[in-house]
N, C-alpha and C positions, 0 to 999 in steps of 0.2 A: 323399348328404347327408351322412353319416359321413365321408366320405373330405374334404369340404371343410371340415367343421367340426375335423377333424384337422390338416387343413393350416394353417388360420386359428391354432389355438392354437399350434403349431411355430412361424410365422411371429410370433407375440406373443411367445412364450419368447423367440426370437431378439433380438427390439428389447427387449424387458426386460432380459435379459443385456448387450446393446451398452449402454443406457443406465444399468445399473448399473455397467459399465466406465466410462465416462465420468464418472461422478460420484464413483467412487473417486479418476480421475486429478485432478479438481477439486479436492478434499479434500486430496489429497498436496500439490499446488501451493499451495493456503491455508495449509496448515501450513509450509510451506518460506517464503513471505511472512511470515506471523505470526512466525516464527523469526529472518527477517532484520529485521525492524521492532525485535523486542526488542532485538537485538543494536545497532542503530543509533539506540536511543533517547538514550543518555549521550551519544552525538556529536552528534545534533542538539542537545541542551540545551547543551554546551559551545559550539556554533556562534552558538546565538542567545545566549548571554551575552556571546561576544565582539562580535558586532554591535551589541548594544545598549549595550557598553561604548564602543565605537568612535563608534556616534550620539551618545552622551552627551559625549564627548568633543570631537567636530568641533562640536556646539551650542553648547559652552561656549566654544571657541576664537571662532566666528563671534561669540558675544554679547560677549565681551571686546573683540574687534576693532570692533564695533560701539560699546560704551562708550565705548572710548579714541579713537575716531574714525580708527583707523589703516586706510589703503586700500591 
């Protein structure tokens, strides 16, 4: 019975160590993703501003065409 208990404890220790290694890897990848998103934040803002300005300009042109009846 003692041998079986030691074997189970050893197996559980190995499983815990494996889970800890996997968790450490996930945390490293999460930090990399967070760093990438922090770098890209300014670029996304500029892209959204340019898209909004383009949409506003396009809407104004279409509104002017409709107002003056240009086809």
